[in-house]
Z-matrix of the N, CA and C atoms (Angstrom, degrees):
N
C 1 1.432
C 2 1.520 1 110.51
N 3 1.360 2 115.93 1 -38.49
C 4 1.453 3 119.76 2 179.26
C 5 1.526 4 110.70 3 -63.31
N 6 1.332 5 116.66 4 -38.06
C 7 1.458 6 120.34 5 179.32
C 8 1.527 7 111.19 6 -65.27
N 9 1.302 8 117.57 7 -37.84
C 10 1.471 9 121.54 8 179.37
C 11 1.525 10 109.10 9 -67.63
N 12 1.314 11 118.19 10 -42.22
C 13 1.458 12 121.72 11 178.32
C 14 1.513 13 110.68 12 -63.48
N 15 1.325 14 118.06 13 -43.80
C 16 1.463 15 121.64 14 178.35
C 17 1.523 16 110.53 15 -63.95
N 18 1.311 17 116.20 16 -40.83
C 19 1.461 18 120.09 17 179.64
C 20 1.524 19 110.30 18 -65.25
N 21 1.328 20 117.53 19 -44.15
C 22 1.475 21 120.84 20 178.87
C 23 1.524 22 110.43 21 -63.35
N 24 1.325 23 116.80 22 -40.64
C 25 1.459 24 120.89 23 178.80
C 26 1.526 25 110.43 24 -64.66
N 27 1.327 26 117.47 25 -41.32
C 28 1.466 27 121.67 26 178.06
C 29 1.522 28 111.14 27 -64.12
N 30 1.316 29 116.85 28 -43.21
C 31 1.473 30 121.45 29 179.12
C 32 1.523 31 109.82 30 -64.21
N 33 1.316 32 118.33 31 -41.73
C 34 1.465 33 122.05 32 179.64
C 35 1.531 34 110.41 33 -64.16
N 36 1.323 35 115.99 34 -43.21
C 37 1.465 36 120.06 35 178.83
C 38 1.525 37 110.62 36 -64.04
N 39 1.324 38 116.82 37 -44.48
C 40 1.456 39 120.95 38 178.91
C 41 1.530 40 110.91 39 -62.82
N 42 1.312 41 117.77 40 -40.28
C 43 1.465 42 121.82 41 177.92
C 44 1.525 43 110.76 42 -62.41
N 45 1.329 44 115.38 43 -40.07
C 46 1.469 45 119.16 44 178.21
C 47 1.522 46 111.84 45 -62.72
N 48 1.324 47 116.69 46 -42.96
C 49 1.466 48 120.46 47 177.59
C 50 1.527 49 111.37 48 -63.42
N 51 1.324 50 116.50 49 -43.10
C 52 1.470 51 120.23 50 179.85
C 53 1.520 52 111.63 51 -65.15
N 54 1.316 53 117.87 52 -38.92
C 55 1.464 54 121.34 53 178.62
C 56 1.519 55 110.52 54 -65.13
N 57 1.332 56 116.52 55 -41.81
C 58 1.467 57 120.73 56 177.86
C 59 1.517 58 110.70 57 -64.10
N 60 1.324 59 116.96 58 -41.77
C 61 1.461 60 120.87 59 -179.83
C 62 1.517 61 111.07 60 -65.51
N 63 1.338 62 117.68 61 -39.17
C 64 1.465 63 119.37 62 -179.63
C 65 1.518 64 110.93 63 -70.63
N 66 1.339 65 117.78 64 -34.69
C 67 1.462 66 120.11 65 175.44
C 68 1.520 67 110.97 66 -65.73
N 69 1.310 68 117.00 67 -40.81
C 70 1.464 69 120.63 68 -179.99
C 71 1.517 70 110.66 69 -65.24
N 72 1.323 71 116.96 70 -38.74
C 73 1.459 72 118.49 71 -179.50
C 74 1.520 73 111.56 72 -77.01
N 75 1.340 74 118.64 73 -20.03
C 76 1.459 75 121.84 74 179.51
C 77 1.521 76 111.34 75 -78.65
N 78 1.332 77 117.96 76 -19.31
C 79 1.459 78 120.19 77 178.75
C 80 1.514 79 108.72 78 -69.33
N 81 1.329 80 115.67 79 138.97
C 82 1.454 81 119.73 80 179.68
C 83 1.515 82 109.36 81 -111.90
N 84 1.288 83 114.89 82 152.72
C 85 1.456 84 119.76 83 175.27
C 86 1.520 85 107.82 84 -118.08
N 87 1.310 86 115.03 85 144.42
C 88 1.448 87 120.85 86 179.89
C 89 1.516 88 108.42 87 -111.70
N 90 1.307 89 115.82 88 129.21
C 91 1.450 90 121.22 89 177.15
C 92 1.521 91 107.86 90 -109.00
N 93 1.312 92 116.01 91 125.11
C 94 1.451 93 120.77 92 177.97
C 95 1.514 94 108.04 93 -106.36
N 96 1.303 95 115.87 94 126.60
C 97 1.455 96 119.43 95 176.75
C 98 1.517 97 108.40 96 -111.46
N 99 1.292 98 115.37 97 143.05
C 100 1.457 99 119.71 98 176.08
C 101 1.516 100 107.70 99 -134.96
N 102 1.287 101 114.88 100 150.44
C 103 1.450 102 119.47 101 177.32
C 104 1.516 103 108.15 102 -132.70
N 105 1.292 104 114.66 103 152.75
C 106 1.458 105 119.73 104 178.77
C 107 1.514 106 108.43 105 -94.60
N 108 1.306 107 114.49 106 132.71
C 109 1.452 108 121.95 107 179.74
C 110 1.523 109 107.33 108 -123.11
N 111 1.309 110 116.33 109 162.77
C 112 1.454 111 118.85 110 -179.72
C 113 1.518 112 110.83 111 -132.85
N 114 1.328 113 115.24 112 153.98
C 115 1.451 114 123.34 113 176.56
C 116 1.513 115 107.80 114 -138.37
N 117 1.331 116 115.52 115 138.55
C 118 1.461 117 120.11 116 175.99
C 119 1.517 118 108.96 117 -109.49
N 120 1.319 119 115.73 118 142.62
C 121 1.455 120 119.71 119 178.63
C 122 1.513 121 111.00 120 179.32
N 123 1.322 122 114.48 121 -159.87
C 124 1.457 123 121.96 122 -178.97
C 125 1.523 124 108.39 123 -122.89
N 126 1.319 125 116.24 124 134.42
C 127 1.460 126 120.04 125 -179.73
C 128 1.523 127 109.34 126 -67.18
N 129 1.342 128 116.32 127 128.57
C 130 1.458 129 119.65 128 174.49
C 131 1.526 130 110.82 129 -105.43
N 132 1.343 131 117.67 130 -26.26
C 133 1.465 132 122.36 131 174.03
C 134 1.517 133 107.86 132 -146.59
N 135 1.339 134 115.16 133 143.67
C 136 1.455 135 119.57 134 178.74
C 137 1.515 136 108.58 135 -140.66
N 138 1.327 137 116.09 136 126.75
C 139 1.457 138 121.42 137 177.92
C 140 1.507 139 109.96 138 -137.43
N 141 1.326 140 117.46 139 -179.82
C 142 1.462 141 120.53 140 -176.95
C 143 1.536 142 113.46 141 -64.61
N 144 1.326 143 118.02 142 -27.22
C 145 1.466 144 120.51 143 -176.97
C 146 1.518 145 113.44 144 -119.97
N 147 1.333 146 117.80 145 -6.47
C 148 1.466 147 120.93 146 -172.93
C 149 1.520 148 110.97 147 -139.37
N 150 1.346 149 114.35 148 140.06
C 151 1.457 150 121.79 149 173.09
C 152 1.525 151 106.37 150 -125.30
N 153 1.321 152 117.00 151 123.18
C 154 1.459 153 121.43 152 178.69
C 155 1.525 154 107.65 153 -110.38
N 156 1.341 155 115.87 154 126.76
C 157 1.463 156 121.56 155 -173.83
C 158 1.524 157 109.96 156 -124.34
N 159 1.325 158 115.73 157 136.63
C 160 1.465 159 122.22 158 171.70
C 161 1.524 160 107.38 159 -97.25
N 162 1.336 161 115.22 160 134.25
C 163 1.454 162 120.43 161 178.31
C 164 1.520 163 108.99 162 -123.07
N 165 1.312 164 115.45 163 165.27
C 166 1.463 165 119.36 164 176.78
C 167 1.521 166 111.17 165 -80.03
N 168 1.336 167 117.43 166 -18.12
C 169 1.463 168 120.35 167 -176.80
C 170 1.521 169 114.05 168 -91.89
N 171 1.330 170 118.71 169 -14.00
C 172 1.464 171 121.71 170 -179.47
C 173 1.527 172 109.91 171 -120.68
N 174 1.324 173 116.44 172 140.79
C 175 1.463 174 119.59 173 -179.69
C 176 1.520 175 111.63 174 -76.06
N 177 1.320 176 117.35 175 -34.65
C 178 1.464 177 121.30 176 178.96
C 179 1.520 178 109.88 177 -100.52
N 180 1.332 179 116.89 178 150.58
C 181 1.469 180 119.49 179 175.61
C 182 1.530 181 110.16 180 -62.36
N 183 1.319 182 115.89 181 152.41
C 184 1.462 183 122.29 182 -179.45
C 185 1.529 184 107.87 183 -108.31
N 186 1.332 185 115.54 184 132.04
C 187 1.457 186 121.20 185 -177.80
C 188 1.531 187 110.59 186 -104.27
N 189 1.331 188 115.72 187 133.22
C 190 1.460 189 122.85 188 178.47
C 191 1.515 190 108.57 189 -122.19
N 192 1.318 191 116.56 190 145.48
C 193 1.454 192 120.85 191 172.30
C 194 1.518 193 108.01 192 -88.30
N 195 1.321 194 115.88 193 146.74
C 196 1.460 195 119.42 194 175.07
C 197 1.523 196 107.70 195 -127.22
N 198 1.320 197 115.32 196 161.86
C 199 1.461 198 120.14 197 -178.40
C 200 1.523 199 109.18 198 -144.02
N 201 1.311 200 115.37 199 -174.43
C 202 1.467 201 120.73 200 178.41
C 203 1.518 202 111.50 201 -66.30
N 204 1.332 203 117.67 202 -20.47
C 205 1.460 204 120.39 203 -179.38
C 206 1.530 205 112.80 204 -90.98
N 207 1.338 206 117.98 205 -5.76
C 208 1.465 207 120.95 206 176.84
C 209 1.523 208 108.15 207 -68.19
N 210 1.342 209 116.34 208 129.60
C 211 1.463 210 119.94 209 179.57
C 212 1.521 211 109.83 210 -102.79
N 213 1.321 212 115.61 211 147.64
C 214 1.460 213 122.96 212 179.58
C 215 1.523 214 107.87 213 -121.21
N 216 1.333 215 116.62 214 121.10
C 217 1.461 216 121.38 215 -177.24
C 218 1.524 217 109.65 216 -135.84
N 219 1.355 218 115.12 217 164.03
C 220 1.461 219 119.47 218 172.65
C 221 1.523 220 108.53 219 -88.40
N 222 1.333 221 116.67 220 -178.79
C 223 1.474 222 119.90 221 -175.80
C 224 1.525 223 112.81 222 -66.38
N 225 1.331 224 118.23 223 -13.54
C 226 1.470 225 121.69 224 176.10
C 227 1.520 226 112.48 225 -93.95
N 228 1.335 227 117.21 226 0.00
C 229 1.453 228 121.21 227 -179.99
C 230 1.514 229 114.67 228 88.71
N 231 1.341 230 117.41 229 4.70
C 232 1.463 231 121.00 230 178.73
C 233 1.522 232 109.68 231 -81.15
N 234 1.333 233 117.61 232 137.50
C 235 1.465 234 119.89 233 179.75
C 236 1.530 235 111.48 234 -60.48
N 237 1.329 236 116.23 235 142.69
C 238 1.462 237 122.00 236 174.70
C 239 1.521 238 107.89 237 -124.09
N 240 1.314 239 116.14 238 156.00
C 241 1.464 240 119.05 239 179.18
C 242 1.521 241 109.34 240 -76.69
N 243 1.292 242 115.24 241 152.24
C 244 1.463 243 121.15 242 -179.01
C 245 1.525 244 110.45 243 -62.25
N 246 1.314 245 117.86 244 -25.80
C 247 1.463 246 121.47 245 180.00
C 248 1.533 247 112.37 246 -63.61
N 249 1.333 248 117.89 247 -23.37
C 250 1.464 249 120.55 248 178.69
C 251 1.526 250 111.98 249 -77.82
N 252 1.319 251 116.35 250 -14.05
C 253 1.459 252 121.19 251 179.64
C 254 1.516 253 107.20 252 -89.11
N 255 1.330 254 116.03 253 112.14
C 256 1.455 255 119.63 254 -177.51
C 257 1.515 256 109.88 255 -148.48
N 258 1.294 257 115.12 256 170.43
C 259 1.456 258 121.63 257 179.91
C 260 1.527 259 109.98 258 -56.51
N 261 1.325 260 116.27 259 134.56
C 262 1.456 261 121.73 260 -179.85
C 263 1.519 262 114.03 261 94.95
N 264 1.338 263 117.28 262 -11.41
C 265 1.464 264 120.05 263 -178.42
C 266 1.534 265 110.02 264 -77.31
N 267 1.337 266 116.84 265 132.05
C 268 1.466 267 119.26 266 174.64
C 269 1.527 268 109.56 267 -75.10
N 270 1.325 269 116.26 268 133.15
C 271 1.465 270 120.85 269 -175.56
C 272 1.524 271 111.20 270 -140.43
N 273 1.318 272 114.29 271 161.16
C 274 1.452 273 122.48 272 165.91
C 275 1.520 274 105.31 273 -119.44
N 276 1.328 275 115.92 274 123.27
C 277 1.460 276 121.88 275 -178.98
C 278 1.532 277 108.43 276 -103.26
N 279 1.313 278 116.82 277 123.29
C 280 1.460 279 122.09 278 171.83
C 281 1.528 280 105.60 279 -99.37
N 282 1.321 281 116.86 280 129.00
C 283 1.450 282 119.44 281 -174.39
C 284 1.517 283 111.73 282 -144.12
N 285 1.326 284 114.47 283 161.07
C 286 1.457 285 122.22 284 172.24
C 287 1.520 286 107.45 285 -119.64
N 288 1.328 287 115.59 286 153.92
C 289 1.459 288 120.06 287 178.67
C 290 1.519 289 109.19 288 -100.83
N 291 1.320 290 114.81 289 135.34
C 292 1.454 291 122.38 290 174.25
C 293 1.519 292 105.75 291 -126.62
N 294 1.330 293 116.14 292 92.93
C 295 1.465 294 120.34 293 -172.30
C 296 1.520 295 108.80 294 68.96
N 297 1.317 296 116.83 295 -123.85
C 298 1.460 297 121.55 296 177.70
C 299 1.528 298 112.19 297 -91.42
N 300 1.316 299 116.92 298 -3.65
C 301 1.463 300 121.81 299 -175.11
C 302 1.526 301 110.47 300 -92.84
N 303 1.336 302 116.27 301 133.98
C 304 1.463 303 121.36 302 175.59
C 305 1.529 304 107.66 303 -104.29
N 306 1.318 305 116.12 304 121.35
C 307 1.459 306 121.49 305 -174.69
C 308 1.521 307 109.23 306 -110.57
N 309 1.332 308 116.19 307 118.30
C 310 1.461 309 121.68 308 -179.86
C 311 1.519 310 109.42 309 -70.35
N 312 1.340 311 115.68 310 124.31
C 313 1.461 312 120.06 311 177.42
C 314 1.528 313 110.55 312 -99.42
N 315 1.347 314 115.46 313 -33.90
C 316 1.470 315 120.02 314 179.25
C 317 1.522 316 108.50 315 -146.45
N 318 1.325 317 115.94 316 137.33
C 319 1.455 318 122.48 317 176.24
C 320 1.523 319 107.48 318 -119.43
N 321 1.336 320 115.69 319 118.31
C 322 1.457 321 120.59 320 178.12
C 323 1.522 322 106.79 321 -99.43
N 324 1.330 323 116.15 322 114.61
C 325 1.457 324 121.98 323 -179.55
C 326 1.519 325 107.73 324 -89.15
N 327 1.341 326 115.87 325 119.76
C 328 1.463 327 120.97 326 -179.67
C 329 1.527 328 109.61 327 -81.01
N 330 1.281 329 115.89 328 149.30
C 331 1.456 330 122.24 329 -179.05
C 332 1.527 331 109.74 330 -75.38
N 333 1.325 332 116.77 331 139.04
C 334 1.459 333 121.97 332 171.09
C 335 1.519 334 106.96 333 -121.83
N 336 1.290 335 115.05 334 144.93
C 337 1.459 336 119.72 335 177.46
C 338 1.516 337 108.52 336 -124.11
N 339 1.321 338 116.20 337 148.18
C 340 1.458 339 121.47 338 178.84
C 341 1.517 340 108.52 339 -120.86
N 342 1.317 341 115.51 340 131.55
C 343 1.454 342 120.74 341 176.36
C 344 1.524 343 107.38 342 -134.35
N 345 1.296 344 117.04 343 -178.97
C 346 1.464 345 120.22 344 177.98
C 347 1.514 346 108.95 345 -118.25
N 348 1.332 347 115.12 346 149.15
C 349 1.459 348 118.89 347 177.00
C 350 1.530 349 108.75 348 -92.11
N 351 1.301 350 117.08 349 -171.44
C 352 1.467 351 121.98 350 -175.90
C 353 1.524 352 112.12 351 -60.90
N 354 1.327 353 118.32 352 -27.20
C 355 1.468 354 120.61 353 -179.19
C 356 1.518 355 111.86 354 -88.85
N 357 1.328 356 117.62 355 -4.23
C 358 1.460 357 121.03 356 -179.44
C 359 1.521 358 113.00 357 91.02
N 360 1.328 359 117.31 358 0.90
C 361 1.462 360 120.22 359 178.56
C 362 1.524 361 109.31 360 -75.85
N 363 1.312 362 115.26 361 144.76
C 364 1.459 363 120.04 362 -179.57
C 365 1.524 364 109.57 363 -71.88
N 366 1.316 365 114.46 364 135.87
C 367 1.459 366 121.59 365 176.78
C 368 1.516 367 106.69 366 -122.14
N 369 1.308 368 115.96 367 123.08
C 370 1.459 369 119.40 368 -179.84
C 371 1.513 370 109.30 369 -99.90
N 372 1.313 371 115.62 370 128.85
C 373 1.452 372 121.56 371 178.12
C 374 1.512 373 107.85 372 -112.79
N 375 1.311 374 116.25 373 128.43
C 376 1.459 375 120.51 374 178.69
C 377 1.511 376 108.74 375 -107.20
N 378 1.323 377 115.17 376 130.62
C 379 1.450 378 120.98 377 177.04
C 380 1.514 379 107.69 378 -100.44
N 381 1.309 380 115.89 379 123.42
C 382 1.451 381 120.87 380 -179.71
C 383 1.519 382 108.87 381 -118.68
N 384 1.310 383 115.64 382 131.50
C 385 1.452 384 121.78 383 177.72
C 386 1.515 385 108.06 384 -113.05
N 387 1.316 386 116.54 385 130.86
C 388 1.462 387 121.16 386 179.85
C 389 1.521 388 108.90 387 -102.61
N 390 1.325 389 115.68 388 128.19
C 391 1.450 390 121.98 389 177.35
C 392 1.520 391 108.05 390 -120.73
N 393 1.293 392 116.72 391 129.71
C 394 1.458 393 121.14 392 179.36
C 395 1.513 394 108.64 393 -112.28
N 396 1.337 395 115.99 394 129.00
C 397 1.454 396 120.31 395 176.99
C 398 1.510 397 108.46 396 -119.05
N 399 1.314 398 115.37 397 147.63
C 400 1.453 399 119.01 398 179.34
C 401 1.509 400 109.21 399 -94.91
N 402 1.335 401 116.17 400 156.27
C 403 1.474 402 122.08 401 -179.53
C 404 1.514 403 110.67 402 -65.75
N 405 1.292 404 114.17 403 166.51
C 406 1.469 405 120.29 404 -177.54
C 407 1.435 406 108.28 405 -84.53
């Protein structure tokens, strides 16, 4: 009788271990990958939560969300004030995708210079720098 009790206890213990192992292996883990992408264009609208950019490659303007963590820099990487970011400014937007939402992580404001031509009319020159990054 003692042998039967020990055997039943051993089988019960083994069953418990197997059930725990199968539950552990049934759990799934989800890995989310994100990559940073960039777009160059000209700001057509700028607000506290949204940046709308016109590009030469898209027919419609592209809308990006911005947040308190979005950084604004010049083409040398120096911080610029948000007040310098305005409609008509040439920019490069670095963003990540969260579902269908594009979230601006960094906005590089390109320098523009204004000079006058022979007639005294203002001529605006936009300097655009292209940066290519490879995927991860």
